[in-house]
Structure formats: structure tokens, C-alpha cells
N, CA, C and O atoms as CSV, one atom per row, in Angstrom:
chain,resi,resn,atom,element,x,y,z
A,1,MET,N,N,-1.915,79.265,-89.090
A,1,MET,CA,C,-1.047,80.504,-88.777
A,1,MET,C,C,-0.079,80.514,-87.453
A,1,MET,O,O,0.906,81.238,-87.309
A,2,SER,N,N,-0.665,79.388,-86.361
A,2,SER,CA,C,0.312,79.052,-85.523
A,2,SER,C,C,1.183,78.648,-85.563
A,2,SER,O,O,2.116,78.834,-84.782
A,3,LEU,N,N,1.124,77.478,-87.152
A,3,LEU,CA,C,2.251,76.872,-87.106
A,3,LEU,C,C,3.566,77.324,-87.678
A,3,LEU,O,O,4.676,76.804,-87.564
A,4,LEU,N,N,3.119,78.627,-88.447
A,4,LEU,CA,C,3.984,79.746,-89.058
A,4,LEU,C,C,4.830,80.415,-88.001
A,4,LEU,O,O,6.060,80.482,-88.013
A,5,LEU,N,N,3.845,81.003,-86.897
A,5,LEU,CA,C,4.493,81.694,-86.095
A,5,LEU,C,C,5.923,81.056,-85.010
A,5,LEU,O,O,6.940,81.553,-84.524
A,6,MET,N,N,5.355,79.892,-85.014
A,6,MET,CA,C,6.439,78.751,-84.000
A,6,MET,C,C,7.601,78.340,-84.884
A,6,MET,O,O,8.721,78.061,-84.455
A,7,VAL,N,N,7.163,78.327,-86.395
A,7,VAL,CA,C,8.424,78.145,-87.481
A,7,VAL,C,C,9.390,79.404,-87.162
A,7,VAL,O,O,10.615,79.373,-87.045
A,8,LEU,N,N,8.572,80.463,-87.058
A,8,LEU,CA,C,9.564,81.670,-87.606
A,8,LEU,C,C,10.314,82.068,-85.786
A,8,LEU,O,O,11.336,82.722,-85.576
A,9,ALA,N,N,9.495,81.488,-84.841
A,9,ALA,CA,C,10.398,81.842,-83.510
A,9,ALA,C,C,11.184,80.587,-83.400
A,9,ALA,O,O,11.933,80.678,-82.428
A,10,LEU,N,N,11.321,79.323,-84.085
A,10,LEU,CA,C,12.070,78.676,-83.987
A,10,LEU,C,C,13.484,79.236,-84.870
A,10,LEU,O,O,14.594,79.228,-84.339
A,11,LEU,N,N,13.302,79.621,-86.002
A,11,LEU,CA,C,14.282,80.418,-86.900
A,11,LEU,C,C,14.895,81.506,-85.910
A,11,LEU,O,O,16.102,81.619,-85.697
A,12,GLY,N,N,14.028,82.188,-85.410
A,12,GLY,CA,C,14.733,83.718,-84.462
A,12,GLY,C,C,15.607,83.150,-83.555
A,12,GLY,O,O,16.710,83.659,-83.361
A,13,ALA,N,N,15.097,81.760,-82.749
A,13,ALA,CA,C,16.016,81.545,-81.831
A,13,ALA,C,C,17.487,80.969,-82.352
A,13,ALA,O,O,18.539,81.401,-81.881
A,14,LEU,N,N,17.436,79.971,-83.354
A,14,LEU,CA,C,18.568,79.386,-84.110
A,14,LEU,C,C,19.217,80.675,-84.366
A,14,LEU,O,O,20.384,80.594,-83.984
A,15,ALA,N,N,18.913,81.998,-84.923
A,15,ALA,CA,C,19.788,82.973,-85.438
A,15,ALA,C,C,20.581,83.866,-84.137
A,15,ALA,O,O,21.637,84.491,-84.244
A,16,VAL,N,N,19.598,83.692,-82.707
A,16,VAL,CA,C,20.272,84.440,-81.716
A,16,VAL,C,C,21.269,83.375,-81.290
A,16,VAL,O,O,22.338,83.840,-80.894
A,17,LEU,N,N,21.154,81.959,-81.282
A,17,LEU,CA,C,22.423,81.325,-80.575
A,17,LEU,C,C,23.439,81.311,-81.672
A,17,LEU,O,O,24.658,81.406,-81.524
A,18,GLY,N,N,22.734,81.172,-82.865
A,18,GLY,CA,C,24.095,81.539,-83.922
A,18,GLY,C,C,25.263,82.526,-83.803
A,18,GLY,O,O,26.488,82.413,-83.760
A,19,GLY,N,N,24.019,83.962,-83.751
A,19,GLY,CA,C,25.047,85.130,-83.611
A,19,GLY,C,C,25.396,85.247,-82.162
A,19,GLY,O,O,25.897,86.353,-81.956
A,20,GLY,N,N,25.336,84.697,-81.349
A,20,GLY,CA,C,25.755,84.737,-79.753
A,20,GLY,C,C,27.247,83.890,-79.820
A,20,GLY,O,O,28.317,84.236,-79.319
A,21,GLY,N,N,26.956,82.724,-80.574
A,21,GLY,CA,C,28.004,81.904,-80.726
A,21,GLY,C,C,29.298,82.375,-81.640
A,21,GLY,O,O,30.415,81.862,-81.572
A,22,MET,N,N,28.934,83.396,-82.458
A,22,MET,CA,C,30.174,84.149,-83.429
A,22,MET,C,C,30.394,85.336,-82.117
A,22,MET,O,O,31.507,85.345,-81.592
A,23,VAL,N,N,29.727,85.959,-81.793
A,23,VAL,CA,C,30.252,87.144,-81.073
A,23,VAL,C,C,31.079,86.333,-79.620
A,23,VAL,O,O,31.883,87.016,-78.985
A,24,LEU,N,N,30.799,84.835,-79.175
A,24,LEU,CA,C,31.530,84.606,-78.431
A,24,LEU,C,C,33.390,84.347,-78.467
A,24,LEU,O,O,34.388,84.593,-77.789
A,25,ASP,N,N,32.942,83.621,-79.890
A,25,ASP,CA,C,34.254,82.917,-80.523
A,25,ASP,C,C,35.367,84.425,-80.918
A,25,ASP,O,O,36.591,84.500,-80.811
A,26,ARG,N,N,34.350,85.507,-81.396
A,26,ARG,CA,C,35.444,86.491,-81.324
A,26,ARG,C,C,36.063,87.256,-80.273
A,26,ARG,O,O,37.219,87.675,-80.334
A,27,LEU,N,N,34.928,87.506,-78.884
A,27,LEU,CA,C,35.344,87.933,-77.846
A,27,LEU,C,C,36.760,86.956,-77.621
A,27,LEU,O,O,37.909,87.388,-77.718
A,28,LEU,N,N,36.382,85.545,-77.300
A,28,LEU,CA,C,37.510,84.677,-77.011
A,28,LEU,C,C,39.030,84.862,-77.760
A,28,LEU,O,O,40.158,84.884,-77.269
A,29,ARG,N,N,38.541,84.989,-79.220
A,29,ARG,CA,C,40.076,85.338,-79.873
A,29,ARG,C,C,40.534,86.449,-79.340
A,29,ARG,O,O,41.657,86.454,-78.836
A,30,GLU,N,N,39.934,87.309,-79.354
A,30,GLU,CA,C,40.674,88.738,-78.467
A,30,GLU,C,C,41.462,89.170,-77.551
A,30,GLU,O,O,42.426,89.928,-77.444
A,31,VAL,N,N,40.571,88.246,-76.674
A,31,VAL,CA,C,41.047,87.919,-75.428
A,31,VAL,C,C,42.387,87.257,-74.934
A,31,VAL,O,O,43.082,87.603,-73.978
A,32,GLU,N,N,42.654,85.826,-76.155
A,32,GLU,CA,C,43.729,85.424,-76.102
A,32,GLU,C,C,44.544,85.732,-76.993
A,32,GLU,O,O,45.666,85.225,-76.988
A,33,GLY,N,N,44.208,86.517,-77.832
A,33,GLY,CA,C,45.061,87.173,-78.754
A,33,GLY,C,C,45.524,86.174,-79.883
A,33,GLY,O,O,46.736,85.976,-79.975
A,34,ARG,N,N,44.632,85.497,-80.789
A,34,ARG,CA,C,44.569,84.622,-81.222
A,34,ARG,C,C,44.099,85.056,-82.560
A,34,ARG,O,O,43.072,85.734,-82.510
A,35,ARG,N,N,44.672,84.802,-83.955
A,35,ARG,CA,C,43.994,85.041,-85.350
A,35,ARG,C,C,44.191,84.059,-85.971
A,35,ARG,O,O,45.209,83.375,-85.858
A,36,GLY,N,N,43.218,83.817,-86.756
A,36,GLY,CA,C,42.536,82.884,-87.589
A,36,GLY,C,C,42.289,81.004,-87.016
A,36,GLY,O,O,42.085,80.640,-85.858
A,37,PRO,N,N,42.364,80.375,-87.889
A,37,PRO,CA,C,41.844,79.164,-87.436
A,37,PRO,C,C,43.152,78.613,-86.205
A,37,PRO,O,O,44.300,79.003,-85.992
A,38,PRO,N,N,42.458,77.752,-85.713
A,38,PRO,CA,C,43.184,76.757,-84.490
A,38,PRO,C,C,44.701,76.276,-85.033
A,38,PRO,O,O,44.831,76.016,-86.229
A,39,GLN,N,N,45.889,76.162,-84.077
A,39,GLN,CA,C,46.931,75.826,-84.992
A,39,GLN,C,C,47.091,74.555,-84.073
A,39,GLN,O,O,46.752,74.544,-82.890
A,40,ALA,N,N,47.588,73.593,-84.677
A,40,ALA,CA,C,48.448,72.197,-84.261
A,40,ALA,C,C,49.462,72.389,-83.779
A,40,ALA,O,O,49.965,73.466,-84.096
A,41,ALA,N,N,50.280,71.490,-82.792
A,41,ALA,CA,C,51.193,71.617,-82.458
A,41,ALA,C,C,52.388,71.973,-82.920
A,41,ALA,O,O,53.060,72.557,-82.071
A,42,ASP,N,N,52.941,71.825,-84.041
A,42,ASP,CA,C,53.762,71.859,-84.668
A,42,ASP,C,C,53.441,73.480,-85.404
A,42,ASP,O,O,53.710,73.655,-86.592
A,43,GLY,N,N,53.059,74.198,-84.859
A,43,GLY,CA,C,52.379,75.382,-85.551
A,43,GLY,C,C,51.482,75.349,-86.942
A,43,GLY,O,O,50.890,76.338,-87.373
A,44,GLU,N,N,51.481,74.120,-87.536
A,44,GLU,CA,C,50.748,74.243,-88.863
A,44,GLU,C,C,48.764,74.545,-88.518
A,44,GLU,O,O,48.257,74.469,-87.399
A,45,PRO,N,N,48.234,74.776,-89.428
A,45,PRO,CA,C,46.980,74.582,-89.324
A,45,PRO,C,C,46.134,74.060,-89.136
A,45,PRO,O,O,45.476,73.934,-90.169
A,46,ALA,N,N,45.433,73.348,-87.804
A,46,ALA,CA,C,44.864,72.277,-87.385
A,46,ALA,C,C,43.983,71.998,-88.842
A,46,ALA,O,O,43.694,72.848,-89.684
A,47,GLY,N,N,43.706,70.772,-88.860
A,47,GLY,CA,C,42.629,70.113,-89.638
A,47,GLY,C,C,41.392,70.632,-89.623
A,47,GLY,O,O,41.196,71.670,-88.992
A,48,PRO,N,N,40.188,69.898,-90.424
A,48,PRO,CA,C,39.064,70.345,-89.942
A,48,PRO,C,C,38.695,69.233,-88.667
A,48,PRO,O,O,39.388,68.267,-88.349
A,49,GLY,N,N,37.766,69.540,-88.219
A,49,GLY,CA,C,36.887,68.938,-86.539
A,49,GLY,C,C,38.469,68.489,-85.922
A,49,GLY,O,O,38.685,67.303,-85.676
A,50,SER,N,N,39.625,69.620,-85.682
A,50,SER,CA,C,40.365,69.176,-84.525
A,50,SER,C,C,40.474,70.805,-83.760
A,50,SER,O,O,40.584,71.826,-84.439
A,51,VAL,N,N,40.436,70.805,-82.675
A,51,VAL,CA,C,40.538,72.198,-81.787
A,51,VAL,C,C,41.948,72.236,-81.252
A,51,VAL,O,O,42.800,71.370,-81.056
A,52,GLY,N,N,41.897,73.543,-81.085
A,52,GLY,CA,C,43.032,74.117,-80.527
A,52,GLY,C,C,43.183,73.980,-79.095
A,52,GLY,O,O,42.542,73.023,-78.661
A,53,PRO,N,N,43.961,74.771,-78.040
A,53,PRO,CA,C,44.108,74.609,-76.539
A,53,PRO,C,C,43.034,75.369,-76.340
A,53,PRO,O,O,42.764,76.293,-77.107
A,54,GLY,N,N,42.215,75.032,-75.167
A,54,GLY,CA,C,41.070,75.545,-74.445
A,54,GLY,C,C,39.883,75.617,-75.385
A,54,GLY,O,O,38.816,76.064,-74.963
A,55,GLU,N,N,39.986,75.284,-76.390
A,55,GLU,CA,C,38.618,74.840,-77.338
A,55,GLU,C,C,38.305,73.769,-77.137
A,55,GLU,O,O,39.113,72.940,-76.720
A,56,GLY,N,N,37.038,73.487,-77.380
A,56,GLY,CA,C,36.053,71.979,-77.667
A,56,GLY,C,C,35.028,72.030,-76.203
A,56,GLY,O,O,34.309,72.942,-75.795
A,57,GLY,N,N,35.258,70.871,-75.717
A,57,GLY,CA,C,34.110,70.895,-74.369
A,57,GLY,C,C,34.146,69.083,-74.551
A,57,GLY,O,O,34.724,68.277,-75.281
A,58,TYR,N,N,33.123,69.037,-73.375
A,58,TYR,CA,C,32.739,67.887,-73.083
A,58,TYR,C,C,32.269,66.577,-74.457
A,58,TYR,O,O,31.479,66.582,-75.401
A,59,SER,N,N,33.220,65.618,-73.911
A,59,SER,CA,C,33.140,64.680,-74.801
A,59,SER,C,C,32.645,63.138,-74.212
A,59,SER,O,O,33.329,62.747,-73.266
A,60,VAL,N,N,31.650,62.305,-74.611
A,60,VAL,CA,C,31.836,61.086,-73.768
A,60,VAL,C,C,32.900,60.157,-73.964
A,60,VAL,O,O,33.086,59.186,-73.230
A,61,LEU,N,N,33.650,60.476,-75.027
A,61,LEU,CA,C,34.778,59.348,-75.201
A,61,LEU,C,C,36.131,59.928,-74.745
A,61,LEU,O,O,37.230,59.552,-75.151
A,62,GLU,N,N,35.863,61.015,-73.734
A,62,GLU,CA,C,37.099,61.356,-73.031
A,62,GLU,C,C,38.210,60.292,-72.121
A,62,GLU,O,O,39.436,60.342,-72.032
A,63,GLU,N,N,37.298,59.419,-71.561
A,63,GLU,CA,C,37.647,58.553,-70.856
A,63,GLU,C,C,37.876,57.258,-71.164
A,63,GLU,O,O,38.108,56.272,-70.466
A,64,SER,N,N,37.749,57.463,-72.575
A,64,SER,CA,C,37.843,55.705,-73.356
A,64,SER,C,C,38.976,55.299,-73.289
A,64,SER,O,O,39.964,56.031,-73.251
A,65,THR,N,N,38.998,53.349,-73.253
A,65,THR,CA,C,40.420,53.379,-73.347
A,65,THR,C,C,40.506,52.355,-74.539
A,65,THR,O,O,41.506,51.715,-74.865
A,66,GLY,N,N,39.633,52.336,-74.951
A,66,GLY,CA,C,39.679,51.578,-77.000
A,66,GLY,C,C,39.069,49.932,-76.795
A,66,GLY,O,O,38.758,49.138,-77.683
A,67,ASP,N,N,39.036,49.790,-75.632
A,67,ASP,CA,C,38.955,48.087,-75.575
A,67,ASP,C,C,37.466,48.255,-75.086
A,67,ASP,O,O,36.885,47.177,-74.962
A,68,GLY,N,N,36.736,49.355,-74.787
A,68,GLY,CA,C,34.702,49.290,-74.237
A,68,GLY,C,C,34.562,49.493,-72.828
A,68,GLY,O,O,33.499,49.682,-72.236
A,69,THR,N,N,36.262,49.418,-72.093
A,69,THR,CA,C,36.154,49.658,-70.683
A,69,THR,C,C,36.403,51.593,-70.826
A,69,THR,O,O,36.576,52.343,-71.787
A,70,ARG,N,N,36.333,51.738,-69.789
A,70,ARG,CA,C,36.580,53.350,-68.984
A,70,ARG,C,C,37.473,53.014,-68.227
A,70,ARG,O,O,37.570,51.947,-67.621
A,71,ALA,N,N,38.318,54.086,-68.217
A,71,ALA,CA,C,39.330,54.048,-67.141
A,71,ALA,C,C,38.766,54.727,-65.743
A,71,ALA,O,O,37.890,55.580,-65.598
A,72,SER,N,N,39.433,54.167,-64.944
A,72,SER,CA,C,38.573,54.720,-63.436
A,72,SER,C,C,38.977,55.833,-63.239
A,72,SER,O,O,40.177,55.814,-62.964
A,73,PRO,N,N,38.456,57.023,-63.248
A,73,PRO,CA,C,38.812,58.403,-62.778
A,73,PRO,C,C,38.781,58.606,-61.277
A,73,PRO,O,O,37.668,58.620,-60.752
A,74,GLY,N,N,39.825,58.761,-60.534
A,74,GLY,CA,C,40.144,58.722,-59.091
A,74,GLY,C,C,39.260,57.782,-58.457
A,74,GLY,O,O,38.414,58.272,-57.709
A,75,VAL,N,N,39.279,56.531,-58.599
A,75,VAL,CA,C,38.996,55.568,-58.073
A,75,VAL,C,C,39.873,54.693,-57.592
A,75,VAL,O,O,40.265,53.891,-58.439
A,76,PRO,N,N,40.526,54.510,-56.018
A,76,PRO,CA,C,41.491,53.696,-55.359
A,76,PRO,C,C,41.033,52.438,-56.453
A,76,PRO,O,O,39.997,52.437,-57.117
A,77,ALA,N,N,42.219,51.244,-56.453
A,77,ALA,CA,C,41.265,49.873,-56.394
A,77,ALA,C,C,41.099,49.474,-55.351
A,77,ALA,O,O,40.263,48.572,-55.407
A,78,PRO,N,N,41.420,49.632,-54.429
A,78,PRO,CA,C,40.627,49.442,-53.047
A,78,PRO,C,C,39.479,49.479,-53.273
A,78,PRO,O,O,38.779,48.467,-53.228
A,79,THR,N,N,39.037,50.627,-53.559
A,79,THR,CA,C,37.583,50.883,-53.539
A,79,THR,C,C,36.420,50.301,-54.594
A,79,THR,O,O,35.225,50.058,-54.424
A,80,LEU,N,N,37.282,50.186,-55.737
A,80,LEU,CA,C,37.138,49.247,-56.707
A,80,LEU,C,C,36.520,48.091,-56.189
A,80,LEU,O,O,35.353,47.751,-56.386
A,81,ALA,N,N,37.405,47.482,-55.487
A,81,ALA,CA,C,37.612,45.990,-54.940
A,81,ALA,C,C,36.294,46.068,-53.861
A,81,ALA,O,O,35.740,44.997,-53.615
A,82,ARG,N,N,35.886,47.042,-53.349
A,82,ARG,CA,C,35.392,46.613,-52.368
A,82,ARG,C,C,33.839,46.878,-52.832
A,82,ARG,O,O,32.991,46.362,-52.104
A,83,VAL,N,N,33.432,47.535,-53.828
A,83,VAL,CA,C,32.719,47.911,-54.819
A,83,VAL,C,C,31.781,46.397,-55.286
A,83,VAL,O,O,30.666,45.901,-55.125
A,84,ARG,N,N,33.115,46.105,-55.964
A,84,ARG,CA,C,32.517,44.559,-56.697
A,84,ARG,C,C,32.054,43.422,-55.816
A,84,ARG,O,O,31.216,42.555,-56.062
A,85,GLU,N,N,33.024,43.682,-54.382
A,85,GLU,CA,C,32.506,42.689,-53.446
A,85,GLU,C,C,31.258,42.827,-53.121
A,85,GLU,O,O,30.482,41.873,-53.182
A,86,LEU,N,N,30.885,44.046,-52.728
A,86,LEU,CA,C,29.247,44.271,-52.265
A,86,LEU,C,C,28.534,43.886,-53.532
A,86,LEU,O,O,27.751,42.953,-53.356
A,87,LEU,N,N,28.591,44.357,-54.781
A,87,LEU,CA,C,27.776,43.983,-55.716
A,87,LEU,C,C,27.489,42.289,-56.062
A,87,LEU,O,O,26.427,41.793,-56.438
A,88,ALA,N,N,28.572,41.718,-55.849
A,88,ALA,CA,C,28.758,40.355,-55.615
A,88,ALA,C,C,27.671,39.497,-54.881
A,88,ALA,O,O,27.185,38.409,-55.189
A,89,LEU,N,N,27.463,40.251,-53.907
A,89,LEU,CA,C,26.889,40.001,-52.413
A,89,LEU,C,C,25.216,40.368,-52.443
A,89,LEU,O,O,24.412,39.870,-51.654
A,90,GLY,N,N,24.884,41.290,-53.462
A,90,GLY,CA,C,23.964,41.527,-54.028
A,90,GLY,C,C,23.623,43.170,-53.226
A,90,GLY,O,O,22.496,43.660,-53.298
A,91,ARG,N,N,24.370,43.628,-52.746
A,91,ARG,CA,C,24.752,44.876,-51.895
A,91,ARG,C,C,24.600,46.045,-52.540
A,91,ARG,O,O,24.788,46.827,-51.608
A,92,GLY,N,N,24.418,46.622,-53.362
A,92,GLY,CA,C,24.527,47.557,-54.483
A,92,GLY,C,C,23.866,48.948,-53.722
A,92,GLY,O,O,24.130,49.955,-54.379
A,93,VAL,N,N,23.302,49.146,-52.849
A,93,VAL,CA,C,22.930,50.177,-52.191
A,93,VAL,C,C,24.101,50.856,-51.351
A,93,VAL,O,O,24.326,52.064,-51.272
A,94,GLU,N,N,24.905,49.648,-50.646
A,94,GLU,CA,C,25.740,50.073,-50.118
A,94,GLU,C,C,26.943,50.406,-50.955
A,94,GLU,O,O,27.782,51.283,-50.745
A,95,ALA,N,N,26.880,49.648,-51.825
A,95,ALA,CA,C,28.334,50.059,-52.859
A,95,ALA,C,C,28.091,51.244,-53.280
A,95,ALA,O,O,28.911,52.090,-52.924
A,96,VAL,N,N,27.200,51.605,-53.949
A,96,VAL,CA,C,26.916,53.017,-53.977
A,96,VAL,C,C,27.223,54.343,-53.009
A,96,VAL,O,O,27.551,55.512,-53.213
A,97,ARG,N,N,26.970,53.615,-51.985
A,97,ARG,CA,C,27.354,54.561,-50.506
A,97,ARG,C,C,29.145,54.765,-50.436
A,97,ARG,O,O,29.747,55.838,-50.473
A,98,VAL,N,N,29.694,53.475,-50.334
A,98,VAL,CA,C,31.254,53.007,-50.340
A,98,VAL,C,C,31.705,54.166,-51.592
A,98,VAL,O,O,32.480,55.096,-51.371
A,99,MET,N,N,31.111,53.923,-52.816
A,99,MET,CA,C,31.793,54.624,-53.961
A,99,MET,C,C,32.024,56.213,-53.624
A,99,MET,O,O,32.988,56.959,-53.796
A,100,ARG,N,N,30.433,56.444,-52.946
A,100,ARG,CA,C,30.296,58.051,-52.848
A,100,ARG,C,C,31.224,58.416,-51.498
A,100,ARG,O,O,31.850,59.456,-51.703
A,101,ASP,N,N,31.437,57.943,-50.411
A,101,ASP,CA,C,32.304,58.203,-49.534
A,101,ASP,C,C,33.947,57.954,-49.581
A,101,ASP,O,O,34.817,58.398,-48.833
A,102,GLU,N,N,34.020,57.341,-50.393
A,102,GLU,CA,C,35.501,57.156,-50.318
A,102,GLU,C,C,35.801,57.995,-51.716
A,102,GLU,O,O,36.995,58.044,-52.008
A,103,THR,N,N,35.179,58.447,-52.333
A,103,THR,CA,C,35.514,59.009,-53.919
A,103,THR,C,C,35.226,60.391,-53.723
A,103,THR,O,O,36.017,61.160,-54.269
A,104,GLY,N,N,34.210,60.934,-53.024
A,104,GLY,CA,C,33.917,62.104,-53.004
A,104,GLY,C,C,32.978,62.772,-53.363
A,104,GLY,O,O,32.539,63.823,-52.895
A,105,MET,N,N,32.257,61.455,-55.213
A,105,MET,CA,C,31.629,61.817,-55.915
A,105,MET,C,C,30.309,62.195,-55.299
A,105,MET,O,O,30.279,62.195,-54.068
A,106,ASP,N,N,29.172,62.529,-55.976
A,106,ASP,CA,C,27.544,63.034,-55.828
A,106,ASP,C,C,27.117,61.379,-56.031
A,106,ASP,O,O,27.678,60.311,-56.274
A,107,GLN,N,N,25.778,61.891,-55.769
A,107,GLN,CA,C,25.488,60.372,-55.576
A,107,GLN,C,C,24.631,60.206,-56.645
A,107,GLN,O,O,23.680,59.451,-56.442
A,108,ASP,N,N,24.737,60.791,-57.883
A,108,ASP,CA,C,24.237,60.452,-59.487
A,108,ASP,C,C,25.489,59.574,-60.033
A,108,ASP,O,O,25.563,58.480,-60.594
A,109,SER,N,N,26.505,60.610,-59.589
A,109,SER,CA,C,28.164,60.016,-60.369
A,109,SER,C,C,28.453,58.703,-59.510
A,109,SER,O,O,29.243,57.988,-60.126
A,110,ALA,N,N,28.164,58.288,-58.586
A,110,ALA,CA,C,28.584,57.135,-57.735
A,110,ALA,C,C,27.921,56.136,-58.138
A,110,ALA,O,O,28.478,55.078,-58.432
A,111,ARG,N,N,26.253,56.370,-58.237
A,111,ARG,CA,C,25.666,55.545,-58.869
A,111,ARG,C,C,25.955,54.935,-60.240
A,111,ARG,O,O,25.909,53.725,-60.461
A,112,ASP,N,N,26.289,55.971,-61.235
A,112,ASP,CA,C,26.684,55.833,-62.449
A,112,ASP,C,C,28.144,54.868,-62.479
A,112,ASP,O,O,28.321,54.030,-63.363
A,113,ALA,N,N,28.858,55.049,-61.696
A,113,ALA,CA,C,30.184,54.362,-61.618
A,113,ALA,C,C,30.043,52.904,-60.982
A,113,ALA,O,O,30.616,51.899,-61.402
A,114,VAL,N,N,29.218,52.968,-59.947
A,114,VAL,CA,C,28.697,51.679,-59.553
A,114,VAL,C,C,28.118,50.380,-60.462
A,114,VAL,O,O,28.333,49.168,-60.436
A,115,GLU,N,N,27.118,51.433,-61.428
A,115,GLU,CA,C,26.573,50.563,-62.665
A,115,GLU,C,C,27.743,50.075,-63.755
A,115,GLU,O,O,27.791,48.988,-64.331
A,116,ASP,N,N,28.726,51.264,-63.876
A,116,ASP,CA,C,29.944,50.775,-65.272
A,116,ASP,C,C,30.485,49.625,-64.218
A,116,ASP,O,O,30.646,48.489,-64.664
A,117,VAL,N,N,30.775,49.902,-62.790
A,117,VAL,CA,C,31.332,48.729,-62.218
A,117,VAL,C,C,30.928,47.166,-62.536
A,117,VAL,O,O,31.656,46.277,-62.978
A,118,TRP,N,N,29.708,47.116,-62.216
A,118,TRP,CA,C,28.844,45.860,-62.180
A,118,TRP,C,C,28.651,45.649,-63.880
A,118,TRP,O,O,28.522,44.484,-64.258
A,119,ARG,N,N,28.632,46.594,-64.775
A,119,ARG,CA,C,28.723,46.036,-66.139
A,119,ARG,C,C,29.952,45.671,-66.971
A,119,ARG,O,O,29.986,45.176,-68.097
A,120,GLY,N,N,31.220,46.121,-65.951
A,120,GLY,CA,C,32.505,45.653,-66.571
A,120,GLY,C,C,32.835,46.601,-66.890
A,120,GLY,O,O,34.060,46.496,-66.953
A,121,ARG,N,N,32.456,47.925,-67.269
A,121,ARG,CA,C,32.991,49.186,-68.021
A,121,ARG,C,C,34.104,50.236,-67.421
A,121,ARG,O,O,34.788,51.057,-68.031
A,122,LEU,N,N,34.046,49.881,-65.782
A,122,LEU,CA,C,34.752,50.777,-65.038
A,122,LEU,C,C,36.062,49.657,-64.315
A,122,LEU,O,O,35.717,48.545,-63.913
A,123,GLY,N,N,37.206,50.006,-64.243
A,123,GLY,CA,C,37.966,49.251,-63.725
A,123,GLY,C,C,38.281,48.316,-64.571
A,123,GLY,O,O,39.061,47.423,-64.241
């Protein structure tokens, strides 16, 4: 009995989220004055999976360069060099502090960026 109630609650939650997504899409279309599917740059309807301007969201691959490394978003070359130097000396904590102080990143982002430098994925 309780399993049935949990399944019904899950289905209800999915219905609410789906309905909310449709309502949000309709409101955004009205605000932007857009009708129909997203258009490509040449005015033709965009293909499946493509998004129009202002649509979409976060993608893990946004900063990918195609060769397995990521572009260095806002990390100056001298900072990357200093971080590499500190990592070579085994001073990872100081490398994170340098990355945070010189780029304005928060602690977690700086730690992730230093790890990416260490693994050769950044810079």
C-alpha cells in the first residue's frame, strides 16, 4: 500500500514539474514575442536538439577545446605558471590560495581549477 502511495506521489510530482515547465515556456514565448520552434541564424527552423538564443542552460562541454583540455576561463598565464610551480613543489594548498586570490574564484572553484591544472586539463 505504501509503495503504491509513493509511486502516485512521484507521478504527481512529475506532472507538476512537467506542467510548470510548459507554463514557463509559454510565458517566456509571450514575453519574447516568439512563436513556434526556435529559429536558426538563417531564419530556418532549427533542427532537433538545437536551441535558440536565450534558451538552453549549463553544459559540461561549454569550455571544452576538443583535445581533452579545457580553456582557461579568466585565468591569466602568470597565475597558471605560479600554480604549476607550487604544485611541482608539493604546495597544493598554497596553489589553491593563489588561484583564489588572483582570479576571484570561490574556494571550491579554485580547488577544482588547481586540480584541473594538476591533471593537465586546464591551461
